[in-house]
C-alpha positions in Angstrom: 17.9 -43.3 -6.2 19.8 -40.8 -8.4 19.4 -37.1 -8.4 17.7 -37.2 -11.8 15.3 -39.9 -10.9 14.2 -38.1 -7.8 13.5 -34.9 -9.9 11.6 -37.0 -12.5 9.5 -38.6 -9.8 8.8 -35.1 -8.2 7.7 -33.7 -11.5 5.6 -36.8 -12.3 3.7 -36.7 -9.1 3.2 -33.0 -9.3 2.1 -33.1 -12.9 -0.4 -35.8 -12.1 -1.8 -33.6 -9.2 -1.9 -30.7 -11.4 -3.7 -32.6 -14.2 -6.4 -34.0 -11.8 -7.1 -30.8 -10.4 -7.5 -29.2 -13.8 -9.7 -31.9 -14.9 -12.0 -31.9 -11.8 -12.0 -28.0 -11.6 -12.0 -26.2 -8.2 -15.4 -25.9 -6.5 -15.5 -22.4 -5.1 -17.9 -20.0 -3.3 -18.1 -16.2 -2.5 -17.9 -15.8 1.3 -21.5 -14.9 2.3 -24.8 -15.9 3.8 -26.0 -17.6 0.5 -24.3 -21.1 0.8 -26.3 -24.0 2.4 -23.8 -24.4 5.1 -24.1 -20.9 6.1 -27.9 -21.0 6.0 -27.9 -24.0 8.4 -26.0 -22.0 11.0 -29.1 -19.6 11.4 -31.9 -21.2 13.4 -34.6 -19.3 11.4 -33.2 -20.5 8.1 -32.9 -24.1 9.3 -36.6 -24.0 10.2 -37.4 -22.6 6.8 -35.3 -25.2 4.8 -37.1 -28.0 6.9 -40.3 -26.6 5.4 -39.0 -26.3 1.8 -39.1 -22.5 2.0 -35.4 -21.9 1.1 -34.6 -18.2 0.1 -34.7 -18.0 -3.6 -32.6 -16.0 -5.9 -34.3 -13.2 -7.9 -33.4 -11.1 -11.0 -33.7 -7.5 -11.4 -33.3 -5.9 -14.8 -33.1 -2.1 -15.4 -34.0 -1.1 -18.9 -33.4 2.5 -20.2 -34.1 4.2 -23.4 -31.3 6.0 -25.3 -34.1 8.5 -26.5 -35.0 9.3 -22.8 -38.6 8.0 -22.6 -39.0 4.2 -21.6 -42.8 4.5 -21.4 -43.5 4.9 -24.9 -44.6 2.2 -27.2 -41.3 1.1 -28.6 -40.3 0.9 -24.7 -43.1 -1.4 -23.9 -42.9 -3.6 -26.8 -39.0 -4.1 -26.0 -39.8 -4.9 -22.4 -42.5 -7.3 -23.4 -40.1 -9.1 -25.5 -37.5 -9.1 -22.7 -40.1 -10.6 -20.3 -41.0 -13.3 -23.2 -37.3 -14.4 -23.2 -37.2 -14.7 -19.4 -40.3 -16.8 -19.4 -38.6 -19.1 -21.9 -35.8 -19.9 -19.5 -36.1 -23.5 -18.0 -34.7 -25.2 -14.9 -31.6 -27.3 -15.6 -33.0 -30.4 -13.9 -36.7 -30.0 -14.4 -38.9 -29.2 -17.2 -40.2 -26.2 -15.4 -39.9 -22.4 -16.1 -37.0 -20.7 -14.2 -39.3 -17.8 -12.9 -42.5 -18.2 -11.1 -43.4 -14.6 -11.3 -42.1 -11.7 -13.7 -43.3 -8.2 -12.8 -43.0 -5.1 -14.8 -44.6 -1.5 -15.1 -47.0 -2.8 -17.8 -48.1 -5.7 -15.9 -51.7 -5.0 -14.7 -51.5 -7.9 -12.1 -48.7 -6.3 -10.2 -49.8 -4.6 -7.0 -47.2 -1.9 -7.3 -46.7 -1.7 -11.0 -46.3 2.1 -10.7 -43.2 1.8 -8.7 -41.4 -0.2 -11.5 -41.0 2.8 -13.7 -38.8 5.8 -12.7 -40.3 9.2 -12.0 -38.6 10.5 -14.9 -40.0 7.8 -17.0 -36.4 7.2 -18.1 -35.8 3.6 -16.6 -37.9 0.7 -16.1 -37.6 -2.3 -13.9 -38.3 -5.9 -14.6 -38.2 -8.2 -11.5 -38.3 -12.1 -11.8 -38.6 -14.3 -8.8 -37.1 -17.8 -9.4 -37.7 -21.4 -8.2 -34.1 -21.8 -7.6 -32.9 -21.8 -3.9 -30.1 -19.2 -3.7 -27.5 -21.9 -2.9 -28.1 -23.4 -6.4 -28.9 -20.5 -8.5 -25.3 -20.2 -10.0 -25.9 -23.0 -12.4 -29.5 -22.1 -12.9 -28.9 -18.4 -13.9 -25.9 -19.2 -16.0 -27.9 -18.5 -19.3 -29.2 -15.1 -18.1 -26.1 -13.0 -19.4 -26.4 -14.4 -22.9 -30.4 -14.2 -22.9 -30.0 -10.5 -22.0 -27.3 -9.8 -24.6 -29.4 -11.5 -27.5 -32.3 -9.2 -26.4 -30.2 -6.2 -26.6 -28.8 -7.1 -30.0 -32.4 -7.0 -31.3 -33.0 -3.8 -29.5 -29.8 -1.7 -29.5 -31.6 1.5 -28.8 -32.1 0.5 -25.3 -29.5 -0.1 -22.5 -29.9 -2.5 -19.6 -28.2 -3.7 -16.3 -29.1 -6.7 -14.3 -28.8 -7.8 -10.6 -28.8 -11.1 -9.0 -27.0 -13.2 -6.4 -25.8 -15.7 -9.0 -24.8 -13.3 -11.8 -23.1 -11.0 -9.3 -21.2 -13.8 -7.7 -20.1 -15.1 -11.2 -18.7 -11.6 -12.0 -16.7 -11.6 -8.8 -15.3 -15.0 -9.6 -14.3 -14.0 -13.1 -12.7 -10.9 -11.5 -10.7 -13.0 -9.1 -9.5 -15.3 -11.8 -8.2 -12.3 -13.9 -6.6 -10.9 -10.8 -4.9 -14.0 -10.2 -3.4 -14.3 -13.7 -2.3 -10.5 -13.4 -0.7 -11.2 -10.1 1.4 -13.9 -11.6 2.5 -11.7 -14.5 3.8 -9.0 -12.1 5.2 -11.0 -9.2 7.2 -13.5 -11.5 9.5 -10.9 -13.0 9.8 -8.9 -9.9 10.8 -12.1 -7.9 13.4 -12.9 -10.5 15.0 -9.6 -10.3 15.2 -9.7 -6.6 16.8 -13.3 -6.7 19.4 -12.1 -9.3 20.2 -9.3 -7.1 20.6 -11.8 -4.1 22.7 -14.6 -6.0 24.3 -12.6 -8.7 23.5 -15.6 -10.8 20.7 -16.2 -13.3 20.7 -20.1 -12.8 20.8 -19.8 -9.0 17.8 -17.2 -9.3 15.9 -19.5 -11.6 15.9 -22.4 -9.2 13.6 -21.0 -6.5 11.2 -20.1 -9.2 11.1 -23.5 -10.5 10.6 -25.0 -7.1 7.8 -22.4 -6.5 6.1 -23.1 -9.9 6.1 -26.8 -9.6 4.8 -26.5 -6.1 2.2 -24.1 -7.1 0.9 -26.6 -9.8 0.7 -29.5 -7.2 -1.0 -27.3 -4.5 -3.8 -25.9 -6.8 -4.3 -29.5 -8.1 -4.5 -31.0 -4.5 -6.9 -28.0 -3.5 -9.1 -28.7 -6.5 -9.3 -32.4 -5.5 -9.9 -31.5 -1.9 -12.7 -29.1 -2.9 -14.8 -32.0 -4.3 -14.5 -33.9 -1.1 -14.6 -31.4 1.7 -17.0 -29.0 0.0 -16.6 -25.7 -1.8 -13.9 -23.5 -0.8 -13.7 -19.7 -0.6 -13.0 -18.0 -3.9 -10.2 -16.0 -2.3 -8.4 -19.4 -1.4 -6.9 -19.9 -4.8 -5.3 -16.5 -4.6 -4.2 -17.1 -1.0 -2.6 -20.4 -2.3 -0.6 -18.4 -5.0 0.6 -15.8 -2.4 1.7 -18.5 0.2 3.5 -21.0 -2.5 5.3 -18.1 -4.0 6.5 -16.5 -0.9 7.3 -19.7 1.0 8.8 -21.5 -2.0 11.0 -18.7 -3.0 12.0 -17.9 0.5 12.8 -21.5 1.6 14.8 -22.0 -1.5 16.5 -18.9 -0.9 17.6 -19.8 2.6 18.8 -23.2 1.4 20.8 -22.2 -1.6 22.4 -19.4 0.2 23.6 -21.7 3.1 24.8 -24.3 0.4 26.8 -21.6 -1.3 28.4 -20.5 1.9 29.4 -24.2 2.7 30.6 -24.6 -0.9 32.9 -21.7 -0.5 34.3 -23.2 2.6 34.5 -26.8 1.7 34.8 -26.6 -2.2 32.8 -29.9 -2.1 29.5 -30.0 -3.8 27.9 -33.0 -2.0 29.4 -32.2 1.4 28.0 -28.5 1.1 24.6 -29.8 0.3 24.7 -32.5 3.1 25.7 -29.9 5.7 22.9 -27.5 4.5 20.5 -30.3 4.8 21.4 -30.9 8.5 21.3 -27.2 9.3 19.3 -24.8 7.3 17.1 -27.9 6.0 16.2 -28.6 9.6 15.3 -24.8 10.2 13.2 -24.7 7.0 11.4 -28.0 8.3 10.6 -26.4 11.5 9.5 -23.1 9.8 7.2 -24.9 7.5 5.8 -27.0 10.5 5.1 -23.7 12.5 3.4 -22.1 9.7 1.1 -25.1 9.1 0.4 -25.3 12.8 -0.5 -21.8 13.0 -3.0 -22.2 10.1 -4.6 -25.3 11.9 -5.8 -22.6 14.3 -8.3 -21.4 11.8 -10.1 -24.6 12.1 -11.0 -23.7 15.6 -13.1 -20.9 14.3 -15.8 -23.4 13.1 -16.4 -21.3 10.1 -17.2 -22.8 6.7 -15.1 -20.2 4.9 -12.0 -20.2 7.1 -12.0 -24.1 7.3 -11.7 -24.5 3.7 -9.0 -21.7 3.5 -7.2 -23.3 6.4 -7.1 -26.7 4.7 -5.9 -25.5 1.1 -3.3 -23.2 2.9 -1.9 -26.1 5.0 -1.9 -28.2 1.8 0.2 -25.6 -0.2 2.5 -24.9 2.8 3.3 -28.8 3.3 3.5 -29.3 -0.6 6.0 -26.6 -0.9 7.9 -27.5 2.1 8.2 -31.2 0.7 9.3 -29.7 -2.7 12.1 -27.7 -1.1 13.3 -30.5 1.0 13.0 -33.3 -1.5 13.7 -31.7 -4.9 15.9 -28.8 -4.1 19.0 -30.7 -3.1 19.1 -33.0 -6.3 18.3 -30.0 -8.4 21.4 -28.0 -6.9 23.5 -31.2 -7.4 22.5 -31.3 -11.1 23.5 -27.5 -11.6 26.6 -27.1 -9.4 27.4 -23.6 -11.1 24.2 -22.2 -9.0 26.4 -22.6 -6.0 29.4 -20.6 -7.3 29.8 -17.1 -5.5 31.4 -14.2 -7.3 33.2 -12.4 -4.6 34.0 -9.3 -6.6 30.3 -8.7 -6.8 29.6 -9.1 -3.0 28.3 -6.1 -1.2 28.0 -5.0 2.6 25.2 -6.9 4.4 22.1 -4.7 4.5 20.8 -3.4 8.2 24.4 -3.9 9.7 24.6 -0.4 10.8 21.3 -0.6 12.6 22.3 -3.9 14.1 25.6 -2.5 15.5 23.7 0.5 17.0 21.3 -1.8 18.7 24.3 -3.9 20.1 25.9 -0.8 21.5 22.8 0.7 22.8 20.5 -2.2 23.5 18.2 -0.6 26.2 17.7 2.6 24.3 17.0 0.9 20.8 14.8 -1.7 22.5 12.9 1.3 24.2 12.6 3.4 21.0 11.2 0.5 18.9 8.9 -0.9 21.5 7.4 2.6 21.8 6.8 2.9 18.0 5.2 -0.7 17.8 3.0 -0.2 20.7 1.8 3.3 19.2 0.7 1.5 15.9 -0.7 -1.5 18.1 -3.1 0.9 19.9 -5.1 1.4 16.6 -5.8 -2.3 16.5 -8.2 -1.5 19.5 -10.3 0.5 17.0 -10.8 -2.4 14.5 -14.4 -2.4 13.1 -15.3 -5.9 11.5 -17.7 -6.2 8.8 -18.5 -7.1 5.3 -16.5 -5.8 2.4 -18.6 -7.6 -0.3 -21.1 -4.7 -0.4 -22.0 -2.3 -3.3 -20.1 0.4 -1.4 -16.8 -1.2 -1.5 -16.8 -3.7 -4.5 -15.3 -2.2 -7.6 -17.7 -0.1 -9.8 -16.0 -1.6 -12.9 -18.5 -4.6 -12.1 -21.7 -4.6 -14.1 -23.6 -5.4 -11.0 -22.4 -2.8 -8.9 -23.0 0.0 -11.6 -26.7 -1.5 -12.0 -27.1 -1.2 -8.1 -26.1 2.3 -8.2 -28.7 3.1 -10.9 -31.1 1.1 -8.7 -30.3 3.4 -5.6 -30.6 6.6 -7.9 -33.9 5.7 -9.9 -35.6 3.2 -7.6 -34.5 4.0 -3.9 -37.4 2.0 -2.6 -36.0 -1.0 -4.1 -32.5 -0.8 -3.0 -31.0 -1.3 0.5 -29.6 -3.9 2.9 -31.4 -7.2 3.0 -33.2 -8.6 6.0 -35.5 -11.6 6.2 -38.0 -11.9 8.9 -38.9 -15.6 9.3 -41.9 -16.5 11.4 -42.6 -19.9 12.4 -45.9 -21.1 14.2 -49.0 -23.4 13.8 -51.5 -20.4 13.9 -50.0 -18.2 11.3 -52.9 -18.3 9.0 -55.4 -17.3 11.8 -53.0 -14.4 12.6 -52.9 -13.4 8.9 -56.8 -13.5 8.6 -57.2 -11.3 11.9 -54.7 -8.7 10.8 -52.2 -9.4 13.6 -49.2 -10.1 11.2 -50.0 -6.7 9.3 -50.0 -4.8 12.7 -46.7 -6.6 13.7 -45.1 -5.6 10.3 -46.1 -2.0 10.9 -44.3 -2.0 14.3 -41.3 -3.7 12.8 -41.1 -1.0 9.9 -41.3 1.7 12.7 -37.8 0.5 13.8 -36.2 1.7 10.6 -37.0 -1.0 7.8 -38.9 -0.7 4.6 -41.2 -3.4 2.9 -41.9 -6.3 2.9 -40.8 -6.1 -0.7 -41.5 -10.0 -1.0 -43.6 -12.4 0.8 -43.3 -16.2 0.8 -45.2 -18.9 2.6 -44.6 -22.6 3.1 -47.1 -25.2 1.7 -48.3 -26.0 5.3 -48.5 -22.4 6.2 -46.3 -22.8 9.4 -43.5 -20.7 7.9 -43.6 -17.2 6.5 -40.7 -15.1 5.1 -40.8 -11.5 4.6 -38.0 -9.7 2.7 -37.4 -6.4 4.4 -34.8 -3.6 3.5 -32.6 -1.3 5.5 -31.0 1.9 4.4 -27.7 1.0 5.6 -25.6 -2.1 4.6 -24.9 -3.7 7.8 -21.6 -1.9 8.4 -22.7 1.3 9.7 -23.8 1.9 13.5 -27.6 2.8 12.7 -28.1 -0.6 10.9 -26.2 -2.4 13.6 -28.6 -0.7 16.2 -31.6 -1.6 14.2 -30.9 -5.3 14.1 -30.0 -5.3 17.9 -33.3 -3.6 18.7 -35.2 -6.1 16.6 -33.4 -9.1 18.1 -33.4 -8.0 21.7 -36.8 -6.2 22.1 -39.0 -5.8 19.0 -39.4 -9.4 17.9 -39.7 -11.0 21.5 -42.3 -8.1 22.6 -44.4 -8.7 19.4 -44.4 -12.4 18.6 -44.0 -14.1 22.0 -47.3 -13.2 23.1 -48.7 -14.6 19.7 -46.8 -17.9 20.3 -44.8 -17.3 17.0 -41.0 -17.9 16.8 -39.4 -14.9 14.9 -36.0 -15.0 13.4 -33.9 -12.7 11.3 -32.0 -13.9 8.3 -30.4 -12.3 5.3 -27.3 -10.4 4.4 -27.5 -7.8 7.3 -28.0 -10.2 10.2 -25.3 -12.7 8.8 -22.8 -9.7 8.6 -23.4 -8.7 12.1 -23.3 -12.3 13.5 -20.2 -13.3 11.6 -18.4 -10.2 13.1 -19.5 -11.3 16.7 -18.6 -14.8 16.0 -15.1 -14.0 14.9 -14.5 -11.8 17.7 -15.6 -14.2 20.4 -13.5 -17.1 18.8 -10.1 -15.2 18.2 -8.9 -15.6 21.7 -9.2 -19.4 21.4 -7.4 -19.4 18.1 -4.7 -17.0 19.4 -4.2 -19.2 22.4 -3.8 -22.3 20.4 -1.6 -21.0 17.9 0.8 -19.5 20.5 0.7 -22.4 22.7 1.6 -24.8 19.8 4.3 -22.6 18.5 5.8 -22.4 21.9 6.0 -26.1 22.2 7.7 -26.6 18.8 10.2 -23.7 19.4 11.0 -25.3 22.8 11.9 -28.5 21.1 13.8 -26.9 18.3 16.0 -24.6 20.4 16.0 -26.4 23.7 15.5 -22.9 25.4 12.5 -21.7 27.3 13.5 -18.0 26.8 13.9 -18.3 22.9 10.2 -19.3 22.3 8.9 -16.9 24.7 10.8 -14.0 23.4 10.2 -15.1 19.7 6.4 -15.2 20.5 6.3 -11.8 22.1 8.3 -10.2 19.3 6.0 -11.7 16.7 3.0 -10.6 18.6 4.4 -7.1 18.6 4.9 -7.0 14.9 1.6 -8.6 14.3 -0.4 -6.2 16.4 1.5 -3.3 15.0 0.5 -4.3 11.5 -3.1 -4.8 12.5 -3.0 -1.1 13.8 -1.6 0.0 10.4 -4.3 -2.0 8.5 -6.9 -0.2 10.6 -5.2 3.1 9.8 -5.2 2.6 6.1 -8.7 1.1 5.8 -10.7 2.7 8.5 -9.3 6.3 9.0 -9.2 8.2 5.7 -12.5 8.1 3.7 -10.9 10.1 0.9 -8.4 7.2 0.2 -9.1 4.8 -2.5 -8.3 1.9 -0.1 -11.0 3.2 2.4 -13.5 0.4 3.0 -15.0 1.7 6.5 -14.6 -2.0 7.9 -12.0 -4.8 8.1 -13.4 -8.1 6.6 -14.6 -10.2 9.5 -12.4 -13.3 8.7 -9.3 -11.2 7.9 -8.0 -10.8 11.4 -8.0 -14.6 12.3 -6.7 -15.4 8.9 -4.0 -12.7 9.0 -2.8 -13.6 12.5 -2.2 -17.3 11.7 -0.5 -16.5 8.4 1.6 -13.7 9.9 2.6 -15.5 12.9 3.7 -18.5 10.9 5.5 -16.4 8.1 7.3 -14.1 10.7 8.5 -17.2 12.6 10.5 -18.0 9.3 13.1 -15.2 10.0 13.2 -15.9 13.6 13.8 -19.6 13.2 16.4 -19.1 10.2 18.3 -16.4 12.1 18.1 -17.9 15.5 19.2 -21.2 14.0 22.6 -19.5 12.8 22.9 -17.7 16.1 22.4 -21.1 18.1 24.9 -22.8 15.9 27.6 -20.1 16.6 26.8 -20.0 20.4 27.1 -23.6 20.8 30.5 -23.4 19.2 31.9 -20.5 21.1 29.6 -19.9 24.1 30.0 -16.2 23.2 26.5 -14.4 23.1 27.7 -11.2 21.6 29.8 -12.9 19.1 27.3 -15.4 18.0 24.7 -12.5 17.5 26.9 -10.6 15.4 28.1 -13.7 13.3 24.5 -15.0 12.9 23.2 -11.8 11.9 25.8 -11.1 9.5 25.4 -14.5 7.9 21.7 -14.2 7.5 21.2 -10.4 6.9 21.4 -10.3 3.2 19.2 -13.5 2.8 16.5 -12.3 5.0 16.6 -9.0 3.3 16.3 -10.7 -0.1 13.4 -12.9 1.4 11.6 -10.1 2.7 11.7 -8.0 -0.6 10.3 -11.0 -2.3 7.5 -11.6 0.2 6.7 -7.9 0.2 6.7 -7.8 -3.6 4.2 -10.8 -3.7 2.0 -9.3 -1.1 2.1 -5.9 -2.3 1.1 -7.0 -5.6 -1.9 -8.7 -3.9 -2.8 -5.2 -2.5 -3.3 -3.8 -6.0 -6.2 -6.6 -6.7 -9.7 -5.3 -7.1 -11.2 -7.3 -4.4 -11.2 -5.4 -1.0 -10.4 -8.4 1.2 -7.4 -9.3 -0.9 -6.1 -5.8 -0.6 -6.5 -6.0 3.2 -4.7 -9.3 3.2 -1.9 -7.9 0.9 -1.2 -4.8 2.8 -1.5 -6.5 6.2 1.0 -9.2 5.1 3.4 -6.8 3.5 3.6 -4.5 6.5 4.1 -7.3 8.9 6.9 -8.7 6.8 8.5 -5.1 6.6 8.3 -4.7 10.3 9.5 -8.1 11.1 12.4 -8.3 8.8 13.7 -4.8 9.4 12.9 -3.4 12.7 12.4 -6.6 14.6 15.3 -8.4 13.0 17.8 -5.6 13.0 17.0 -3.9 16.1 14.9 -5.6 18.7 16.0 -9.2 18.3 19.8 -8.2 18.6 19.3 -6.0 21.5 17.2 -8.5 23.4 19.7 -11.3 22.7 22.5 -9.1 23.9 20.5 -8.0 27.2 19.6 -11.6 28.1 23.1 -13.1 27.3 23.4 -16.7 28.0 19.9 -16.7 29.7 18.6 -16.9 26.1 19.6 -20.6 26.1 18.3 -21.5 29.7 16.4 -24.8 29.9 15.1 -26.0 33.2 16.3 -29.3 34.3 12.8 -30.9 34.2 12.7 -30.2 30.5 16.0 -31.7 29.7 14.2 -34.7 28.5 13.3 -33.1 25.2 14.8 -34.5 21.9 17.8 -32.6 20.5 17.3 -31.1 17.0 20.6 -30.1 15.5 21.0 -27.1 13.4 
C-alpha cells in the first residue's frame, strides 16, 4: 500500500470514529456518591433502593430584594409566583409534577416556616422536594435554570440563587468543557514553539501536532462510543484524554522524527533512514506505549466506577496515539522529506551535558546528593490527607451554586452543612415510631454533633426510613471524620441493635470517608501489579535483570518525590490559592499509574540508545556518554512539551485537575532533568557491565532489537 493510501486510510478511520463519537455524545458523570453504581456499593442505600426509597434530589432557591425587605407584600407576591412556576414543572417521562412538596416562609403548612426567612428579613428560602432519584435528576432538572430566569425577568427587583445536585453538576460540566477548550488554545501554540525550537523546521514541527490532533479526534470518538456501552465516565476523563494524547502523541513523534533525522544525516537516504528508525526508536516507542497502557490497567484493580472508566478511556487514548505514531508517522515523513533535513549551522549544544559530565566524574557524590533531595521531598508523601475536593470550600466561587451556598451559610446556617443520611431498616419501625423510640434515638445521634433531621422519608411498606442530617464540617476535617467513626463504631450499634433495627450511614460525608479508606487499602495492590508487569516487559525489552530493577527504583523515587511536592503545595500553605486541605482520593492511584508509565518513556528511549551503543562497543562509559548526548536535546524538548501541557492543566478551575496537572508536571521535571542527567548516568557508570546482566535461566527470553 502506498504512503498516500495509508495516510488516507488513517484519516478515514479517525474521521469515522470522531464523527460517531460526536453523534452519540459522551455520557459523563461527576465523581461522587450520586451515581447509581456508587449507591449500590453502600449497604444501606442498596436496602433503600430495594424498597423504592432512593435518595431524591431537591431544590433550594434563595430570593432577596434589592430594596432590602423580602417580607413585604411585593416579596410575598414574587415568591408565590415563583412557587407557581415550580409547581408547573413536570416529569419528563410521566405526567406528574416534578416536585412533591414546595415550602416557603409563607406556607402555613410548613412546620418550620419561620426558619425559611432570614433574621434580617433580607433573604427567603424556597425548598422543593422532587420525585426524581438523584441519579436521574440531571435530565429532570434541566428546565430549572430557564424557569428561574423567566421568573426573574418578570421580577427584576429581586435577586436569586439556586442549589441542587443536578444544576450544580451541570455547572461543573460546563466549566470542564470551557476549560478543555481553553487548555487547547494555550497548549497548541506553546507546543508548536517548543517543536520549532527542537527541529528548527516549521514542517517538522507541524507533523507531531498533526499526529496528536488526529489521534485526539479518534480517541475522543472511541471514548464517547465506549461511554454508551460500559457506562458513564468521569467528567475529568475527557480532560485526561486531551492531556495524554497531546503529551504522548507529540513526544513519540518527536522521538521518531529526531532519530529519523539523525539517520538521514548519516545515510542520506530517506527510505533507509525511516526503516532504521522503525527498527530502533519505533520499537522503543512500542514498548513505551505498552508500558504506559499496562500501568493504566492497574487502575482497574481499584474496583472503582470512576477509576475504571478513566482507566479504559486512558488506555484507549494511549493505544490509539501509539497506533497513529507507528502507522501514520513513517508515510507522513516519506511524503514530506524536507522535515528530515537538519540545519547544522543552527545546532546548539545538548542541554544538561555539564550535569551529566559531573555525574560521570563524581558518580557516588552526585548520586548521594540527589538521593537525599528526592528522599527529603518523598517524606512529605507520608503526610498525605485524602478527601473530597468537590466541596463548596474548594470549588471555584465563580460557580453560581457555590455563591448561593455561601449565602445559605451566612443567612440560613441551620440549613447548610455536610450531608449524612441515616437509613434504618426493620419490620417494627412503625411501632418504634409510635412509641417514641426513634425520636429518642435521634436525640442521642444529634448529641454526637449532628443537626436535623431536615428531611424524613419512609418507604411504602414502612420497613425503611431515611433521615437527612447535617454536620458542621465537609468530611475533610478531623472533627467530622471522628463523628462518622463514633456513629459507625459505637452510637448506631448501641442504639439500634437492641431494637432489632439495621442502621446504616449514607450521603456525601460517609462516601468521602469510605472512598479515602478504600483507595488507601487498595493502592498497595495497584502499585505491586504495575511494578511487576513493568518489570516483566522491561526484562524482555532489554534482556537485563538490573536495568528493569533500576528503572523501577528510579521511577519510584521521582514519583514519590512528586507526591511529596503535591502534598506541600496543596496541604501546607492555607494562604495559597492552590490550597485544598486534601488531595482528591482517586488522584494518588491515578497519578501513580500515569506517572510511572510516562516516566518510563524517557528511560526506555534513553536506555535503548545506550543499549545500542553498548552492544556495539561493550564500553559502558562510552555508551552512556553517547546515548545521553544523542537523546539529551530530544528528551529536554519532550519534557518541555509535557510540562507545558500539564502546567496548563494546573491552571484549570477544577481542583482535581490542578492536582493532576501539577503532579504530572513536577514528576516530568524531576524525571527528565535530575533523574536523566544525574542519577541515571551515575548509576549506569557505577554498575558498569553489570547493567546488562541476565541470568542463564532467563536467556530463553525473546530478543527485541533496538
